[in-house]
C-alpha positions as CSV (number, residue, x, y, z in Angstrom):
1,M,-18.0,-26.9,-18.6
2,S,-19.3,-24.9,-15.6
3,E,-22.9,-26.3,-16.2
4,P,-24.0,-29.8,-17.2
5,F,-25.0,-30.2,-20.8
6,K,-28.8,-30.5,-21.0
7,G,-29.3,-30.9,-24.8
8,V,-29.8,-34.1,-26.7
9,I,-27.0,-35.9,-28.5
10,N,-27.7,-38.5,-31.1
11,V,-25.7,-40.0,-34.0
12,D,-27.2,-37.5,-36.4
13,I,-27.1,-33.8,-35.6
14,R,-30.6,-33.5,-37.2
15,D,-31.9,-35.6,-34.3
16,S,-29.9,-33.7,-31.7
17,E,-30.7,-30.6,-29.6
18,P,-28.0,-28.1,-28.7
19,D,-27.6,-26.5,-25.3
20,W,-25.4,-23.4,-25.3
21,M,-25.5,-22.7,-21.5
22,P,-22.4,-24.7,-20.6
23,F,-20.3,-22.9,-23.2
24,E,-21.5,-19.3,-22.5
25,P,-18.9,-17.0,-21.0
26,P,-19.6,-16.0,-17.4
27,R,-21.9,-13.1,-16.9
28,A,-22.0,-10.8,-13.9
29,P,-25.5,-10.1,-12.5
30,D,-27.5,-7.3,-14.0
31,G,-26.5,-4.0,-12.5
32,A,-23.3,-5.4,-10.8
33,P,-20.9,-2.7,-9.8
34,S,-17.5,-2.2,-11.2
35,V,-14.5,-2.1,-8.8
36,L,-11.6,0.3,-8.8
37,Y,-8.7,-0.3,-6.5
38,I,-6.3,2.7,-6.2
39,V,-3.2,1.6,-4.4
40,L,-0.8,4.5,-3.6
41,D,2.8,3.8,-2.7
42,D,4.7,5.2,0.4
43,V,1.9,7.7,1.0
44,G,1.8,8.3,4.7
45,F,-1.3,8.7,6.9
46,S,-1.3,12.5,6.8
47,A,-0.1,13.4,3.2
48,L,-3.6,13.6,1.6
49,G,-5.6,16.8,2.0
50,C,-8.7,14.9,3.3
51,Y,-6.5,13.5,6.1
52,G,-5.3,16.9,7.2
53,G,-2.2,16.8,5.0
54,P,-0.3,19.6,3.2
55,V,-0.7,18.3,-0.3
56,E,-3.7,19.4,-2.4
57,T,-5.5,16.3,-3.6
58,P,-8.9,17.5,-4.8
59,N,-9.8,14.3,-6.7
60,I,-8.9,12.0,-3.8
61,D,-10.8,14.4,-1.5
62,R,-13.8,14.0,-3.8
63,I,-13.7,10.3,-3.4
64,A,-13.7,10.8,0.4
65,S,-16.6,13.2,0.1
66,Q,-18.6,10.5,-1.6
67,G,-17.6,7.8,0.8
68,V,-16.0,7.1,4.1
69,R,-12.4,7.6,5.5
70,Y,-10.9,5.1,7.9
71,T,-8.5,6.3,10.6
72,Q,-7.5,2.9,12.0
73,W,-6.9,0.9,8.8
74,H,-3.6,-1.0,8.7
75,T,-1.1,-2.6,6.5
76,T,1.9,-4.8,7.0
77,A,4.3,-1.8,6.8
78,L,5.8,-2.9,3.5
79,C,4.7,-3.0,-0.1
80,S,4.7,-6.6,-1.5
81,P,3.3,-8.1,1.7
82,T,0.4,-5.5,1.9
83,R,-0.4,-5.9,-1.8
84,S,-0.7,-9.7,-1.3
85,C,-3.1,-9.0,1.5
86,L,-5.2,-6.7,-0.6
87,L,-5.6,-9.2,-3.4
88,T,-6.1,-12.4,-1.4
89,G,-7.7,-11.5,2.0
90,R,-5.0,-13.6,3.8
91,N,-2.2,-12.5,6.1
92,H,1.1,-11.8,4.3
93,T,3.0,-14.7,5.8
94,R,0.3,-17.1,4.6
95,N,0.9,-15.5,1.2
96,S,4.6,-16.4,1.5
97,M,5.3,-12.6,1.5
98,A,7.0,-12.1,4.9
99,C,9.0,-9.4,3.1
100,I,9.2,-7.9,-0.4
101,S,9.4,-10.4,-3.2
102,E,13.0,-9.6,-3.9
103,A,13.9,-10.8,-0.3
104,A,12.6,-14.4,-0.8
105,I,14.5,-16.8,1.5
106,G,13.1,-20.2,0.5
107,F,10.7,-20.8,3.4
108,P,6.9,-21.2,3.3
109,N,6.5,-17.7,4.8
110,A,8.9,-16.0,2.4
111,S,9.2,-17.6,-1.0
112,G,8.1,-14.5,-2.9
113,T,5.3,-16.4,-4.6
114,V,1.7,-16.2,-3.5
115,P,0.5,-19.9,-3.4
116,P,-2.3,-20.9,-5.7
117,E,-4.6,-21.9,-2.8
118,N,-4.7,-18.2,-1.9
119,G,-6.6,-17.1,-4.9
120,M,-6.6,-13.4,-6.0
121,L,-9.5,-11.1,-6.5
122,P,-9.1,-11.0,-10.3
123,E,-9.1,-14.8,-10.4
124,I,-12.4,-14.8,-8.6
125,L,-14.1,-11.9,-10.5
126,G,-12.8,-12.9,-14.0
127,E,-14.7,-16.2,-13.7
128,L,-17.9,-14.5,-12.7
129,G,-18.2,-12.0,-15.6
130,W,-16.0,-9.0,-14.7
131,N,-13.3,-7.8,-17.0
132,T,-10.0,-7.6,-15.0
133,Y,-7.3,-5.0,-15.7
134,M,-4.2,-3.9,-14.0
135,V,-1.9,-0.9,-14.6
136,G,1.3,-0.1,-12.6
137,K,3.3,-1.8,-10.0
138,W,2.9,-5.6,-9.5
139,H,5.7,-6.6,-7.0
140,L,4.3,-10.0,-6.4
141,C,6.6,-12.4,-8.1
142,P,10.2,-13.4,-7.2
143,T,13.1,-11.7,-9.0
144,D,14.1,-14.9,-10.7
145,E,10.8,-14.9,-12.6
146,M,11.1,-11.4,-13.9
147,H,12.5,-12.4,-17.3
148,L,11.3,-13.7,-20.6
149,A,12.3,-17.3,-19.9
150,S,9.8,-17.3,-17.0
151,T,6.6,-19.2,-17.1
152,R,4.8,-15.9,-16.3
153,R,2.5,-17.8,-14.0
154,N,3.2,-15.3,-11.3
155,W,2.9,-12.3,-13.5
156,P,-0.5,-10.4,-13.4
157,G,-1.7,-12.4,-16.4
158,G,-1.1,-15.6,-14.6
159,R,-3.1,-14.5,-11.6
160,G,-6.3,-13.5,-13.2
161,F,-5.7,-10.1,-15.0
162,E,-6.9,-10.1,-18.6
163,R,-4.8,-7.0,-19.4
164,F,-1.7,-5.6,-17.8
165,Y,0.5,-2.6,-18.4
166,G,3.1,-1.6,-15.9
167,F,6.3,-2.9,-14.1
168,L,7.0,-6.1,-12.2
169,G,9.4,-4.9,-9.4
170,A,9.3,-2.5,-6.5
171,E,10.0,0.7,-8.3
172,T,11.0,2.1,-11.7
173,N,12.2,5.4,-13.2
174,Q,9.1,7.6,-13.9
175,W,10.8,9.1,-16.9
176,Y,12.4,5.9,-18.3
177,P,10.3,3.0,-16.9
178,D,10.8,-0.8,-17.3
179,L,7.5,-1.5,-19.0
180,I,5.6,-4.8,-19.5
181,Y,2.6,-4.9,-21.8
182,D,0.5,-8.0,-21.0
183,N,3.3,-10.6,-21.1
184,H,6.2,-8.9,-22.9
185,P,8.5,-5.8,-22.5
186,V,7.8,-2.7,-24.5
187,E,9.4,0.7,-25.1
188,Q,7.7,3.7,-23.6
189,P,5.5,5.5,-26.3
190,R,7.5,8.8,-26.1
191,R,10.4,10.4,-24.3
192,P,10.4,12.9,-21.4
193,E,11.3,15.8,-23.7
194,E,8.1,15.0,-25.5
195,G,6.0,15.2,-22.3
196,Y,6.2,11.6,-21.1
197,H,5.6,10.7,-17.5
198,L,4.8,7.1,-16.3
199,T,1.7,8.0,-14.2
200,E,0.1,9.7,-17.3
201,D,1.0,6.7,-19.5
202,L,-0.5,4.2,-17.0
203,T,-3.7,6.3,-16.8
204,D,-3.9,6.4,-20.6
205,K,-3.8,2.6,-20.7
206,A,-6.3,2.2,-17.9
207,L,-8.8,4.3,-19.8
208,E,-8.0,2.4,-23.0
209,F,-8.6,-1.0,-21.4
210,I,-12.0,0.1,-20.1
211,K,-13.1,1.9,-23.2
212,D,-12.1,-1.0,-25.5
213,A,-14.4,-3.4,-23.6
214,K,-17.2,-0.9,-23.1
215,A,-17.4,-0.4,-26.9
216,V,-18.3,-4.0,-27.3
217,A,-20.1,-4.8,-24.0
218,P,-21.2,-1.6,-22.4
219,D,-23.0,-3.2,-19.5
220,K,-20.1,-5.5,-18.5
221,P,-18.5,-4.5,-15.1
222,F,-14.8,-4.3,-14.6
223,F,-12.2,-4.6,-11.9
224,L,-9.3,-2.2,-12.4
225,Y,-6.3,-2.4,-10.1
226,Y,-4.7,1.0,-10.5
227,S,-1.3,0.9,-8.8
228,P,0.8,3.7,-10.3
229,G,3.9,3.3,-8.0
230,A,3.5,6.9,-6.8
231,C,4.8,8.1,-4.5
232,H,7.6,5.5,-4.2
233,A,11.1,6.8,-4.9
234,P,12.4,8.0,-7.3
235,H,10.3,11.1,-6.7
236,H,9.9,12.3,-10.3
237,A,7.3,14.8,-11.3
238,P,6.7,17.5,-14.0
239,R,8.5,20.7,-13.0
240,D,5.3,22.8,-13.0
241,W,3.7,20.5,-10.5
242,I,6.8,20.7,-8.2
243,D,7.0,24.5,-8.4
244,R,3.4,24.8,-7.1
245,Y,4.8,23.9,-3.7
246,R,7.8,26.2,-3.7
247,G,8.3,27.7,-0.2
248,R,5.5,25.7,1.4
249,F,7.9,23.5,3.4
250,D,10.5,26.1,4.4
251,A,9.4,26.0,8.1
252,G,10.6,22.4,8.4
253,Y,9.2,19.1,9.2
254,E,8.6,19.7,13.0
255,A,6.5,22.7,12.1
256,M,4.6,20.8,9.5
257,R,3.8,18.1,12.0
258,E,2.2,20.7,14.3
259,R,0.1,22.3,11.6
260,T,-1.0,18.9,10.3
261,L,-2.0,17.7,13.7
262,G,-4.1,20.8,14.2
263,R,-6.0,20.2,11.0
264,Q,-6.5,16.5,11.9
265,K,-8.1,17.4,15.2
266,Q,-10.4,19.9,13.4
267,L,-11.4,17.2,10.9
268,G,-12.0,14.5,13.6
269,I,-9.2,12.3,12.2
270,V,-7.5,11.9,15.6
271,P,-8.7,12.4,19.2
272,E,-8.5,16.0,20.5
273,G,-5.9,15.0,23.1
274,T,-3.5,13.5,20.7
275,E,0.1,14.5,21.2
276,L,3.1,14.2,18.9
277,P,6.0,11.8,19.6
278,P,9.5,13.3,19.5
279,I,11.1,13.7,16.1
280,N,13.4,10.8,17.2
281,P,10.9,8.7,19.0
282,I,13.1,5.6,19.5
283,G,16.0,7.7,20.8
284,A,19.5,8.6,19.7
285,P,21.8,5.8,18.5
286,Q,23.8,6.2,21.7
287,T,20.8,5.4,23.9
288,R,18.9,2.7,22.1
289,T,20.9,-0.5,21.5
290,G,20.4,-4.1,20.6
291,P,20.7,-7.1,23.0
292,E,24.4,-7.3,22.5
293,G,25.0,-3.5,22.6
294,Q,24.5,-3.0,18.9
295,P,23.8,0.7,18.2
296,F,20.5,1.8,16.7
297,P,21.4,2.6,13.0
298,A,22.0,6.3,12.5
299,I,20.3,6.1,9.1
300,D,17.0,5.6,10.9
301,T,17.3,8.7,13.0
302,T,16.2,12.2,12.1
303,R,18.2,15.5,12.2
304,P,16.2,18.2,14.0
305,W,15.4,21.1,11.7
306,D,17.2,23.6,13.9
307,S,20.4,21.6,13.6
308,L,20.5,22.1,9.8
309,S,22.5,24.7,8.0
310,E,20.8,27.2,5.7
311,D,21.9,25.2,2.6
312,E,20.6,22.0,4.1
313,R,17.3,23.5,4.9
314,R,17.0,24.8,1.3
315,L,17.9,21.3,0.0
316,F,15.6,19.4,2.3
317,S,12.7,21.8,1.6
318,R,13.1,21.3,-2.1
319,M,13.0,17.5,-1.7
320,A,9.6,17.8,0.1
321,E,8.3,20.1,-2.7
322,V,9.2,17.4,-5.2
323,Y,7.4,14.8,-3.3
324,A,4.3,17.0,-2.9
325,G,4.3,17.8,-6.6
326,F,4.6,14.0,-7.4
327,L,1.5,13.3,-5.2
328,A,-0.5,16.2,-6.5
329,H,0.3,15.1,-10.1
330,T,-0.9,11.6,-9.2
331,D,-4.1,13.0,-7.8
332,D,-4.6,14.8,-11.1
333,Q,-4.4,11.5,-13.0
334,I,-6.9,9.9,-10.7
335,G,-9.1,12.8,-11.6
336,R,-9.0,11.7,-15.2
337,L,-10.3,8.3,-14.2
338,L,-13.1,9.9,-12.2
339,A,-14.0,12.2,-15.0
340,Y,-14.4,9.4,-17.5
341,L,-16.5,7.3,-15.1
342,E,-18.7,10.3,-14.4
343,E,-19.1,11.3,-18.1
344,T,-20.2,7.8,-18.9
345,D,-22.6,7.4,-16.0
346,Q,-20.5,4.7,-14.4
347,L,-19.3,6.5,-11.3
348,D,-22.4,6.0,-9.1
349,N,-22.1,2.2,-9.4
350,T,-18.3,1.9,-9.1
351,L,-17.0,0.7,-5.8
352,I,-13.7,2.6,-5.2
353,V,-11.2,1.6,-2.6
354,L,-8.2,3.9,-2.3
355,V,-5.4,3.0,0.1
356,S,-1.6,3.3,0.6
357,D,0.5,0.1,0.8
358,N,2.5,1.3,3.9
359,G,3.5,4.5,5.7
360,A,5.7,7.2,4.3
361,S,9.3,6.0,3.5
362,G,12.3,6.8,5.7
363,E,14.7,5.2,3.1
364,G,16.2,8.6,2.3
365,G,18.0,8.5,5.6
366,P,18.7,11.6,7.7
367,N,19.9,13.7,4.7
368,G,17.8,12.5,1.7
369,S,19.5,11.6,-1.5
370,V,19.7,12.5,-5.2
371,N,20.1,8.8,-5.8
372,E,18.4,6.5,-3.4
373,N,20.5,3.6,-4.6
374,K,23.3,5.0,-2.6
375,L,21.5,3.9,0.5
376,F,21.0,0.4,-0.6
377,N,24.7,0.1,-1.5
378,G,26.0,1.7,1.7
379,I,27.3,4.8,0.1
380,P,26.9,8.0,2.2
381,D,25.3,11.0,0.6
382,D,27.4,14.2,0.2
383,I,25.5,17.4,1.0
384,E,27.6,19.5,-1.3
385,A,27.1,17.1,-4.2
386,N,23.4,17.0,-3.6
387,L,23.2,20.8,-3.4
388,A,24.7,21.0,-6.8
389,L,21.7,19.1,-8.2
390,L,19.1,21.0,-6.2
391,D,17.5,22.5,-9.3
392,D,17.4,19.1,-11.0
393,L,15.5,17.3,-8.2
394,G,12.6,15.3,-9.7
395,S,14.0,15.5,-13.2
396,T,15.6,12.9,-15.4
397,K,19.0,13.7,-13.8
398,T,18.2,12.4,-10.4
399,Y,16.8,9.3,-8.6
400,N,15.8,11.2,-5.5
401,H,14.3,10.6,-2.1
402,Y,13.5,13.1,0.7
403,P,15.1,13.0,4.2
404,N,13.3,10.8,6.8
405,G,12.2,13.9,8.8
406,W,9.6,14.4,6.1
407,A,8.5,10.7,6.5
408,M,7.7,11.5,10.1
409,A,5.8,14.6,9.0
410,F,3.8,12.8,6.3
411,N,2.9,10.2,8.9
412,T,1.6,12.7,11.5
413,P,0.7,12.0,14.3
414,F,2.4,8.6,14.3
415,K,6.0,7.7,14.9
416,M,8.6,6.1,12.6
417,W,7.8,5.0,9.0
418,K,7.6,2.2,6.5
419,R,9.2,-1.0,7.7
420,Y,8.4,-0.4,11.3
421,E,5.4,-1.9,13.1
422,F,4.6,1.4,14.9
423,N,1.6,3.1,13.4
424,G,3.9,5.3,11.3
425,G,4.6,2.2,9.2
426,S,1.3,0.4,9.4
427,C,-1.6,2.8,9.9
428,D,-2.4,4.3,6.6
429,P,-5.2,6.0,4.6
430,C,-8.1,4.0,3.4
431,I,-11.1,5.6,1.6
432,I,-14.1,3.6,0.3
433,S,-16.7,5.2,-2.0
434,W,-19.7,3.7,-3.6
435,P,-22.3,6.4,-4.3
436,K,-25.1,3.9,-5.0
437,A,-24.8,2.2,-1.6
438,I,-23.0,4.5,0.9
439,T,-25.4,7.0,2.1
440,T,-23.5,8.7,5.0
441,T,-21.0,10.3,2.7
442,G,-18.0,12.4,3.7
443,E,-17.8,10.8,7.1
444,I,-15.0,9.3,9.2
445,R,-14.8,5.8,10.5
446,H,-12.6,4.7,13.5
447,Q,-13.2,0.9,13.4
448,Y,-10.0,-1.1,13.4
449,H,-9.3,-2.8,10.1
450,H,-6.5,-4.2,8.0
451,A,-5.6,-4.8,4.4
452,I,-6.8,-8.4,4.6
453,D,-10.3,-7.0,5.1
454,V,-10.6,-5.3,1.7
455,L,-11.2,-8.4,-0.4
456,P,-14.0,-9.8,1.8
457,T,-15.6,-6.4,1.7
458,I,-15.6,-6.4,-2.1
459,L,-17.1,-9.8,-2.2
460,E,-19.9,-8.9,0.2
461,C,-20.7,-5.7,-1.8
462,L,-20.8,-7.7,-5.0
463,G,-22.9,-10.5,-3.5
464,V,-20.2,-13.0,-4.4
465,E,-19.4,-16.2,-2.5
466,P,-15.7,-17.2,-2.5
467,P,-15.1,-20.2,-4.8
468,E,-14.1,-23.5,-3.3
469,T,-11.5,-24.0,-6.0
470,I,-9.6,-21.9,-8.5
471,K,-7.8,-23.6,-11.4
472,G,-8.2,-26.9,-9.6
473,H,-6.6,-25.6,-6.3
474,V,-8.8,-26.0,-3.2
475,Q,-8.9,-22.5,-1.7
476,S,-7.7,-21.7,1.8
477,S,-9.9,-19.7,4.3
478,F,-9.7,-15.9,4.5
479,D,-8.2,-14.1,7.4
480,G,-10.1,-10.9,6.6
481,I,-13.6,-9.8,7.5
482,S,-15.9,-7.5,5.6
483,M,-15.9,-3.8,6.5
484,R,-19.3,-3.2,4.9
485,Y,-21.1,-3.2,8.3
486,S,-19.4,0.2,9.0
487,F,-20.2,2.0,5.7
488,N,-23.4,3.6,7.0
489,D,-22.9,3.3,10.8
490,A,-20.1,5.4,12.4
491,D,-20.8,4.1,15.9
492,V,-21.0,0.3,15.3
493,P,-18.2,-1.5,17.3
494,T,-15.4,-2.9,15.3
495,R,-15.8,-6.5,14.4
496,R,-12.1,-7.2,14.1
497,K,-10.7,-8.4,17.5
498,T,-7.1,-9.3,16.8
499,Q,-4.4,-8.5,14.2
500,F,-0.8,-9.8,14.2
501,Y,2.2,-8.0,12.6
502,S,5.7,-9.2,11.7
503,M,8.2,-7.4,9.5
504,L,12.0,-7.7,9.2
505,G,12.2,-8.8,12.8
506,S,9.9,-6.2,14.2
507,R,6.7,-7.5,15.7
508,A,3.4,-6.3,17.0
509,I,0.0,-7.6,18.1
510,W,-3.3,-5.6,18.4
511,H,-6.2,-6.9,20.4
512,D,-9.3,-5.1,21.6
513,G,-7.7,-1.6,21.6
514,W,-4.3,-2.6,23.0
515,K,-1.1,-3.1,21.1
516,A,2.2,-4.7,22.1
517,V,5.2,-3.9,19.8
518,T,8.9,-4.7,19.7
519,T,11.5,-3.2,17.3
520,H,14.4,-4.5,15.3
521,P,15.9,-2.0,13.0
522,T,15.8,-3.1,9.4
523,I,18.6,-5.5,8.5
524,S,20.1,-4.8,11.9
525,G,21.3,-8.3,12.7
526,W,20.2,-7.9,16.3
527,S,18.7,-11.4,16.5
528,H,18.1,-12.7,20.1
529,F,14.3,-12.4,19.6
530,N,13.7,-14.1,23.0
531,E,15.3,-11.1,24.6
532,D,13.2,-8.4,23.0
533,T,11.7,-5.6,25.0
534,W,8.0,-5.3,24.3
535,E,6.3,-1.9,24.6
536,L,2.5,-1.6,25.4
537,Y,0.1,1.1,24.1
538,H,-3.6,1.6,24.6
539,V,-4.0,2.7,21.0
540,A,-7.7,3.1,21.3
541,V,-6.9,6.4,23.2
542,D,-3.2,6.8,22.3
543,P,-3.0,6.2,18.5
544,A,0.4,8.1,18.4
545,E,1.9,5.4,20.7
546,L,3.3,8.0,22.9
547,H,2.7,6.5,26.4
548,D,4.4,3.1,26.9
549,L,2.3,1.3,29.6
550,A,4.4,-1.9,29.8
551,G,5.7,-1.1,33.2
552,D,2.2,-0.4,34.5
553,H,0.6,-3.5,33.0
554,P,3.1,-6.4,32.8
555,E,0.2,-8.9,32.8
556,K,-1.2,-7.3,29.7
557,V,2.2,-7.5,28.0
558,R,2.5,-11.2,28.8
559,E,-1.1,-11.8,27.5
560,L,-0.4,-10.0,24.2
561,V,3.1,-11.6,23.7
562,N,1.5,-15.0,24.2
563,L,-1.2,-14.1,21.7
564,W,1.4,-12.9,19.2
565,F,3.1,-16.3,19.3
566,S,-0.3,-18.1,18.9
567,E,-1.2,-15.9,15.9
568,A,2.3,-16.2,14.4
569,G,2.1,-20.0,14.6
570,A,-1.3,-20.0,13.0
571,N,-0.1,-17.8,10.2
572,G,3.2,-19.6,9.5
573,A,5.3,-16.5,10.4
574,F,8.6,-18.3,11.2
575,P,11.5,-18.0,10.8
576,L,11.9,-14.3,11.7
577,D,14.6,-12.5,9.7
578,D,16.4,-9.4,10.7
579,R,19.8,-10.4,9.2
580,S,22.3,-7.7,8.4
581,A,23.5,-7.0,4.9
582,V,26.7,-8.8,5.7
583,E,24.9,-11.9,6.9
584,I,22.7,-11.9,3.8
585,L,25.6,-11.6,1.4
């Protein structure tokens, strides 16, 4: 019982007095807002229209017009770790998510299982009277629990969600998905030839969950975690959405970066003096090596557009058209959610947080792929074979991913992409809308924040104190701080002072506008972390991390590196892992 029983108990019920209060289900305060998390996947900083990007996203732009956009909001640079931060308010290594859940290594920082002392937002809100729903990508339980003999304690239903419809892993086929409904697998309701697409199916279920409850309890608020898995590979979208972008990327990714940067300056997204890093910002494989002379992996370098053949340009352009169609189609489905909320007079009192889990993905390598699984199995792509499938890109016949030059372009003005701790991997879109409470709508915010700050923000907006225990587990402290102070004040100084980063051997630390960063290519096996070269950027004025000031300020480098080790120790970030595929196997 949550409340003591205050009735009277005697031997005979006729002489007793009931008290229903301890047995009543929890009730949210009158007028409490609903909460909608929209978590996009592999959508870089500059893909969305409201961030100066080339993809038309009118519904996301509408959310921005009714709220605020953040230009210095950060993630861990990878999906599972960021998602753990969004749902717990703790740093990813404290969540035992140093990497994706499939890469669990049996240490406290990387077990692939979020510990129960780090309670999740649905576990909090469900006990306070909110309905809690999730649709889409989970990616927060280890691989060896993604089966029917599992306890399911680390599935969404075990972490506070009353209803779930989606998939447990990192990605799934958008035409033939691996679907879980609550706690069991199900077949998709129809086939692609009958008009099926996963994002539409997920949106159908999200609306169904909300409507079912509203039919019984119309005043009860909800928390919906809408995580469609778009635009993670495979890039699958209806053909008509893809064809809307035919020809728009023919000028190439360098030209797109220039055009996007111009729009970003006009919008006030980046400072007027921002410059673009080179298309290969780390250098060619021959010039950037590891501590023992290991080459920088060619798969993480970009082929300049003017070096491509006409056929390659045709192929690469189509791959970008497919991605853009995928994102535009996702925006259309978000529009369905907004339309329902508006039609039912719920939109004004719904707190919407829209983010991406990391930067755009470079996992297509320099040439892109009609089957991204080739990359993960070390199989090189064949341009001629890919050209043969050009007209099938985005369809049921491919499992495609664009070349990494487009990742650079969709991350404008930043360098590199997902997995790296430069801003291309970790500085991502964040939009917060709450028409009832945010009065300075359509504005931009430059305060520095991180994914761990979202949950404390939600709790402050709802007037909710974090519980001391959840399911008998004493709760740990948050690492995040609320962002609400910045909603209606563009000029208030940022309240976050420090943020540490660690991903796949790469590391970074931000403190009071300065950032130190060191790079290990993914699964490079470079090791020798004590020999790392740290770069230094004054990101407060150089967000593109173009001007390395380490040589000018060695004392600042030492200060920040020492701070990184202090923060890493406090957040249980060790051991660091950059092992090669050969070492792992």
